[in-house]
N, C-alpha and C positions, 0 to 999 in steps of 0.2 A: 503494499498498501506504499499510497505517494503522502512526502510530506502534506501538512496541509503552511505554507510559503509567508510570511509575516513579515511589512513592514514596517516599525514602530519612527516615531512624529508626535516630538518633544524639544522643546529648546532650552529644557536646561537637562545638561548630559549627564547628572546624576541619577534625574532620571527612568531615562530611558534604560540607562545599567537595574534598577532596580526589576521596570519593567522587563527586557529579559531574562532577567532569572527567574522571573517568576513563570515567565512561558518557557525555558527550560523544568519545568516540573512534570511537561507534560510532551512528552520524546515523538507525542507526533507531531506538533508545532517547529516552524523550521523560519528564524530567524535571517531576513534576505537583504536586507539594510535597513538601513536610518536613514533623518533626515531632523533638521534642527531649523524649518522652516516651512512654513504651507507650498511656495515655488515650489524647492527642493520636493518635498512630496511629489507634489503631480509630476515632475520629467522622471522620478524616482518608482511612478507607475509603470509609466513609457517602456523604462528598461529594465523590471523586475517583475511584472506583470505577478503581483501576491495578491492572496486570498486576501488576506484578507491587510486589513490598514489597523494600527491600532493608531489613534490622530488625539490629539490637544485641542484645544481651541485656541488660545492666545497665541500665534503664534507667529515671530516675524512676515514680512513680507506679504502674507495674502495667509488671510487668516484660517484659521481649524472648520470653518460653514464651507465660508468661498472653495479652499480646497476644496470640500470633501461635496462642492457641487461639480467643481472639473471633475474633477475625480472620480464620481460615476455615469463621466458622456462618454471620459476614457475609456473605460473600466467598465465597464454595467454589470457584472458577476462575480470581480472585489463585493468582499463586503469591508463595513466599516464598522469600526469601533469609538467611539470617545470616550475619552479616562482624560480627566477636566474636574480645575475644583472648583470651574461651575458650576453653582446651580440654582439660580433661577426661574422658575417654571416659562417664561420665555425663549429664554436661549434656551435650554432643556426640544422645548416646541422647535425654535426653529436647525439647532443641532436636527433629530427625527427628519423632520420637513426635509433636508440636505442630502439625504438618501439611508442616512447613515440603519443598521439597524439597531446598536445599543449607546448604550450612557450610564460610563462608571463615575462616578467621583472619584478621587482621588482619595477620600482618606477611606475611603471602603473598599480599593484597592485591595488590599489585602482580601479577604472574604468574596470581593465579586465581580476581579478583573477573568479568571479562571471563569467561573460558572459562565459568564457573560460570553466570554471566549466561546464556549462549548452552545448556545444561547441559541450565536448567532450562527456559530458554524453549521448545527443543526436546521436551518430555515424560520430557524424565531427573532425573539425583540428581547431585552434585556434590558432594564435602569434600575437607579440601584433604589433598593428603599427609603422610599422618605424623601423621594420629590415628586413633585406636581404637575402630573404628561396627560395632561390633555386626551379623551378615550380614540379621540382622531389621528393622535398623534402615531398613533403605532397597525 
């Protein structure tokens, strides 16, 4: 069985390292690349064709929501999972409306990241508990 190809996008290198370590706990996942801003993420998607993009919102050059919109057009088969500290209901809705299948708060990453990855890869949706999400967003 081939591994799931993952692209990690966050502007904070230490956070990317944490996510990398967390994803390594699942032997089916292979991190194929990293990006530190939204525009770089779009270019990496063209180059690497990842199955899953773990994407932050607050990115330089191109924010995560706009990057997700562009990624969705370039690679409609790729799954997008936001991993961010932003908990505003409006932002969560905008992120999910951009084509993402999941939204995990960084504060809940230890418990939510791997279950979110599994849900998204299996065709479902995942939103960290405690977030307000309008029913039409999922």
